[in-house]
LUMVO-527651 format. One line per 2 residues: number of its first residue (from 1); their letters; for each residue z, x, y of C-alpha. Coordinates in steps of 0.001 Angstrom, whole numbers. Layout:
NUM> a> Z/X/Y | ...
END
This chain:
1> mk> 214176/-79202/61812 | 212315/-81678/64043
3> ti> 215488/-82194/66497 | 216541/-78751/66652
5> fs> 212909/-78153/67426 | 212734/-80537/70334
7> lt> 216030/-79829/71735 | 215381/-75899/71745
9> fk> 212189/-77043/73501 | 213446/-79019/76300
11> sa> 216002/-76852/76953 | 213996/-73444/77066
13> sr> 211211/-74827/79108 | 213978/-75337/82071
15> dp> 214626/-71627/81925 | 214016/-70119/85456
17> fl> 212927/-66517/83727 | 210107/-68672/81903
19> ll> 208328/-69483/85507 | 208390/-65944/87042
21> ws> 208348/-63764/84139 | 206032/-65475/81610
23> ll> 203525/-67590/84146 | 203984/-66173/88163
25> lp> 203626/-62999/87650 | 201429/-62549/84649
27> ig> 198798/-65039/86843 | 199533/-63061/89673
29> gs> 199122/-60103/88554 | 195788/-60859/86568
31> ig> 194331/-62516/89554 | 195218/-59940/91795
33> lg> 193888/-57187/90120 | 190853/-59096/88772
35> vf> 189652/-59716/92320 | 190379/-56599/93800
37> ir> 189036/-53977/91086 | 185325/-54298/91274
39> sp> 184542/-53559/87631 | 182561/-56313/85729
41> ey> 184304/-55664/83090 | 188030/-55571/84535
43> pq> 188846/-59567/84723 | 188924/-59745/81181
45> hi> 190478/-56499/80437 | 193733/-57418/82565
47> lt> 193468/-60934/81621 | 194043/-60512/78203
49> gm> 196622/-57836/78782 | 198344/-60363/80892
51> ma> 198475/-62842/78360 | 200064/-60448/75982
53> as> 202374/-58899/78777 | 203265/-62935/78955
55> il> 203958/-63163/75400 | 206081/-60140/74881
57> fy> 208552/-61062/77915 | 209038/-64576/76588
59> af> 208711/-64203/73373 | 211066/-60988/72864
61> mt> 212891/-60534/76037 | 214092/-64035/77117
63> ts> 214941/-65440/73704 | 217078/-62142/72951
65> fa> 219280/-63523/75872 | 219068/-66759/74681
67> il> 220031/-65883/71153 | 223065/-64008/72327
69> tq> 224099/-66677/74650 | 223932/-69232/71686
71> rr> 226093/-67039/69512 | 228664/-66412/72129
73> rg> 228918/-69904/72689 | 229981/-70598/68987
75> vy> 226229/-72578/68412 | 225865/-70304/65383
77> nl> 229033/-71014/63838 | 228141/-74436/63642
79> lr> 225604/-73770/60688 | 228601/-72918/58781
81> vt> 229018/-76236/58273 | 226222/-78047/58265
83> pm> 223633/-78819/55403 | 220867/-76735/57216
85> sl> 220005/-73643/55881 | 219937/-70207/58290
87> wk> 216068/-70078/57561 | 215430/-73665/58645
89> yv> 217335/-73077/61555 | 215583/-69758/62633
91> cs> 212118/-71189/61901 | 213118/-74784/63520
93> is> 213912/-72366/67236 | 211830/-70153/66753
95> ga> 209036/-72713/66523 | 209979/-74225/69572
97> wt> 209780/-70905/71503 | 206540/-70239/70273
99> li> 204987/-73175/71247 | 206401/-72428/74693
101> sl> 204516/-68767/74767 | 201231/-70021/73818
103> ic> 201641/-72552/76366 | 202242/-69976/78982
105> ai> 199512/-67938/77580 | 197058/-70527/77711
107> li> 198165/-71495/81398 | 196974/-67935/82007
109> ll> 193764/-67799/80715 | 193170/-71235/82719
111> sg> 193698/-69661/85997 | 191487/-66750/84816
113> ii> 188473/-69252/84203 | 189018/-71082/87561
115> vl> 189658/-67924/89561 | 187964/-65100/87857
117> kl> 185226/-67184/87089 | 185345/-66083/83342
119> ni> 183131/-67479/80716 | 184718/-68069/77264
121> si> 183380/-69922/74027 | 184822/-72324/72092
123> pa> 184802/-70171/69116 | 186459/-67339/71197
125> fl> 189035/-70002/72206 | 190002/-71177/69085
127> al> 190066/-67390/68081 | 192714/-66756/70337
129> ip> 195243/-69651/69214 | 196084/-67500/65683
131> il> 196849/-64476/67341 | 198775/-65881/70095
133> il> 200883/-67313/67402 | 201158/-64823/65103
135> aa> 202244/-62348/67980 | 204737/-64800/69389
137> ls> 206407/-65512/66598 | 206487/-62117/65396
139> yv> 208628/-61089/68586 | 210844/-63916/68507
141> ff> 212016/-63006/65187 | 212505/-59317/66138
143> sf> 214596/-60566/69015 | 217095/-61875/66472
145> fi> 217667/-58334/65241 | 217815/-57126/69242
147> as> 220569/-59854/69541 | 222303/-59153/66807
149> ls> 222697/-55165/67717 | 223985/-56713/71069
151> rt> 227483/-58095/72329 | 227012/-58320/76150
153> en> 223653/-59220/78425 | 223982/-55312/79596
155> ni> 223178/-54570/75858 | 220351/-56345/75649
157> si> 219051/-55431/79081 | 218858/-51987/77942
159> lt> 217546/-52556/74457 | 214807/-54614/75340
161> ni> 213661/-52340/78132 | 213991/-49290/75839
163> it> 211592/-50976/73355 | 209115/-52824/75820
165> mp> 208556/-50234/78675 | 207009/-48035/75762
167> ll> 204969/-50769/74094 | 203352/-51525/77581
169> fs> 202726/-48137/78768 | 201246/-46549/75570
171> ss> 198579/-49478/75111 | 195507/-50694/77387
173> af> 196950/-53681/78603 | 196573/-52673/82119
175> ys> 194298/-49918/82248 | 191732/-48084/79914
177> lk> 193358/-45070/77266 | 190014/-43356/77277
179> sa> 191343/-40358/79388 | 194970/-40450/78527
181> pe> 196000/-37366/76275 | 195547/-37126/72903
183> fi> 198996/-38023/71810 | 199069/-41334/73520
185> qi> 195771/-42449/71888 | 197465/-41469/68611
187> is> 200807/-43589/69314 | 198630/-46397/70556
189> rf> 197173/-46635/67113 | 200574/-47483/65565
191> np> 201812/-49347/68791 | 202304/-53263/67450
193> fq> 201327/-54404/71078 | 198135/-52587/71145
195> wf> 197034/-54386/67660 | 197736/-57747/70071
197> vn> 195798/-56659/72608 | 192739/-55286/70341
199> gl> 193213/-59106/68577 | 192916/-60941/71817
201> rs> 189818/-59059/73348 | 187759/-58969/70106
203> af> 188694/-63129/69873 | 187161/-63038/73249
205> dl> 184121/-61180/72187 | 183668/-62483/68747
207> tw> 183891/-59135/66592 | 185389/-60166/63755
209> as> 186067/-57238/61890 | 188405/-56100/64793
211> yl> 189690/-59572/64973 | 190633/-59678/61174
213> tn> 192006/-56375/60826 | 194375/-56603/63902
215> mg> 195474/-60350/62636 | 196250/-59087/59294
217> ll> 198189/-56271/60846 | 199994/-59285/62953
219> ll> 200706/-61373/59882 | 202162/-58044/58566
221> mv> 204645/-57787/61537 | 205458/-61414/61250
223> ia> 206887/-61584/57680 | 208557/-57992/58301
225> al> 210300/-59606/61443 | 211346/-62528/59877
227> iv> 213115/-60797/56991 | 214684/-58699/59553
229> al> 215967/-61578/61515 | 217488/-63520/58576
231> kt> 218925/-60303/56787 | 220874/-59104/60161
233> fr> 221428/-62476/61694 | 224974/-62421/63118
235> ya> 226860/-65785/63150 | 229628/-64633/65740
237> dv> 230877/-61036/67536 | 233164/-60040/65085
END
């Protein structure tokens, strides 16, 4: 498992999509909007939103393409002739992708602390880590399911966009939903991405009741996504 983890981490860290979608755009967006929108609460608001978006873009969208590519190259067929069980392989590569997602989120956080001059306490920083890990794991596991439904990159692109756009726009990641129509506010309560955003903001504010609630919801997501990933895993295109 350590070898698979190490090889996956080294390979994934050189992905050009990682630099653009999970680092440059979120950092530029959080700094640009945080500087130009004159509201005391907005820098922290947009920073947590961009951290969440970075995790979503990499741990869900980019990894979906990576899984499809590996399957089409016949990598997964080799699992059938090795002693490694499927769950160990899935957890190994998912762990590497989750670590990369975590590093990206922390870099975005550091950029916000430096440029936007945000203050974050040590307990708040430590509280962020479990939320980031759980969210990243859930999206990585779910990307296996999306990849299992797809045969081409076009299929992946369509499916991931159909899922991510509603998740983003029915959440308060980038803007407040206080003035949104009631049905949007209702949808946001059941939006898993909103649970992630809420968890990050409750970690910043050290509001433990909200933090534990959202962390519990994300943990359920991880378990459900892992089960779905293992049940729908495809070794090859038939």
